[in-house]
N, C-alpha and C positions, 0 to 999 in steps of 0.2 A: 287226620282224617274226611274228621271237621274241619279243616280248613280249606279240605280240595274243593269240597261239598259245593260252600261258600262261593268260591270262584268259579264252579260250573251254571249261579243258581245266576241269573239277568237282575244286573243291579241297576236302580232307580233313577237313570242318568237326566232328571228333570233338574235336579237338585243343584248342580249347573247351569242349567236355563238358567236357576229361580239364580242364583250367585251374579250371575252376568247381568240379570236383568239390575238385583238394588245395586252392584256396581255402575254400572250407567246414571243408575239416583242419585246415587252420593257424586260421583264425577257431575250431572250440571248442579250440583247440587253449591259443589265448592267450588267450583266455575261462577254462577252465580253470585255465591257470596263474594267471591274479586273483583266481580262487578260492584259492590258498593261499594267496599273502599276508594272506588274512584270519586266518591262522594256528590257531593250537591243531588243532583235530579236523580239521579243514578241512584242513590240508594231507593225511594222510592222505589224504584222501576225493579228494581232488580231482586225487593225482598218477599217478595208472592212467589217469583220464582225459584229460591229456596226455602218456603214453607209448601209445596206443589212437588216436589220435590223428597219432602221427610216424608212426604203421605203415602207418594209413592212407594218410598223404604219403607214403611209400615207393612205394606199391603203387600209386602216379596216375604216382607220378616215373615210374618204373619203364615200365606202358604207354604214357607218351607219350616215353620213350628206344627204343622198343621202335616205335612211329609213326611217328618220325622215319626211323627202315631202313630202311623197308618200302613207304611213300606215298610213290607218284611227284611230284603236285604238295604241298607245303607252302603252309599259308595266310601266312608271311612264310618268311622265310632259317631255314634249317633252321639255322642260329649261331646266330639269333637265338632258337630257340626257346630249343635247350636250355641259353642261360643262360636265359632266366626259368627255368625251369621249375627248372631249380638254386639255383636264386638263393630263390626262394620255397619247397624242401624246407631251403635253410642256415636261413633263417628259426627253421621249428619244428624242425629237429634242434638251435639252437640255446637256441629252452627246454627240450628239455627234457633239455640238459642241465646247464639253472638249475636245472630240477627233482629231477636226480638229484646238482645236488650239495648240493639245499635240504635233500632226508632223508638225504646221506650225512652233514652237520654236525648234524644232528637240528634243525635250524632252527626253533622251533615263534611265534617272535613276529616282527614286521615294524617298520621306520621307517614314516610318512607320508609317507615319498620316494619308500621300492621302489613302495609300491603303487599314489601316481604313479603312477613307473613302470612297471607294468603294464597299469596309466588306459593310457598312452598305446601299450603292446602292441597292446592289444588296439585304440587305432585306428586303430594304422595296417595292421592284419588289415584290418577293416574298409572301409579308403582298397584295399585291395590287391582284397579282391574285389569292391567298382562298380566297378574300374575293368577286373579284365580282360574280363568279357564287351565292355566299351567296342572292345577290340581286333578285333574281330571287323569294326567298319566304323571303320577305322584313316584314309578321309583326312578322313571329319563329322566324331570323335570326338576327334578331336587333341589341342584346345583341351581338351575336359573331363576325358582322358586324365593331358595338362601338367599342368592345374593340381590330380589329385590326387593326381602324382604329386609334385610344388612343398608340397603337404602335410605329405608321409611325411614328406621333408627340414629341413622345419620342426622337426618334432615330433622328431623326430633329435638338429639344436641345443636345443631346450628339452629334451629327456632329458638330453643332455653337464650343464648347469646344473643340474638337479634327481640327478644322478649328483656329483658335487662340493661341490653342497650338502649333499645327507646323507653325503658321505665326510668333510664339516667336523664337521656334526656330530657322527659317531659319533664321529670320535677324539678329542673336543675330551670326549664321554662319561663315557672309557676309557681315553685314555691313560695313565691313573693311580692304575688300580682293574682293569678287565678285559681286558690285549692283549689277546687268543684271542676274546674277541667281535667287536675292531675287525680281527680279523683274517679272524673266518668274517662279518661285515657284511661286508665287502670285497667277499670274492669275490660273494655274491649282488649287488654295487651289478655288479660284474665283467660277471655270467654276465648280469645283465640290456641295462644300454648292449649289449654284445654282440646281441641279440637286436633292438633299435633300429635298429643299424649294419647289420645282415643287413637287414632288412628299406627299410633306406635303400639296400641295392646290386640289390632289387626295381625300386627307383621307378628309379631310373639306369636297368639294363635297358630300361625300360617307353620313358622319352624316350628311351631311345639308340631301338627298334623304333621311336618320335613319326618322328624328326628324317630316320633312312631310306628310310622308306616313306613319307612325304608330304611 
């Protein structure tokens, strides 16, 4: 009876608009971070965009958390909503940390593997943006959502390989000549890897929502 009653009640569809806005900010941040890794003047030119998109995402996250508290009926479990928006926000927070590290250490040149990892970050952001509106139709889009989350997890695995290969090359190039270059490069690699890890967290949350509600 209770389930039937909830089915008749209007749901707070505004959540899906907020998720879409957040995913747009995340993708904007990812593209700006990738542009930073072109090096040279592109670093500072795009750093502020990463910061701005992170600020936009924070504003949306705040709106979602307020809406969770104020809404009588939510499209799915409140805990799932909080986990989803938090994991999405963690991804762009990590992008901001990456951009800050690049500026802090005055990095202006990047390895091919770093740029490949940034390409993977952009692709993860695109997949999240594609998956978010599908949550509105969980039953019919469950397979599609699961496919997108699997693609993100596969990207995370490939990015781990890029990280390891790039770090190995960086060590070999600097072990006997420039230890500081290796330390700084390792920091950049570590931050980039963490961004993709955060996207994998988003994928896991989405997959969990599918399993729980379908």
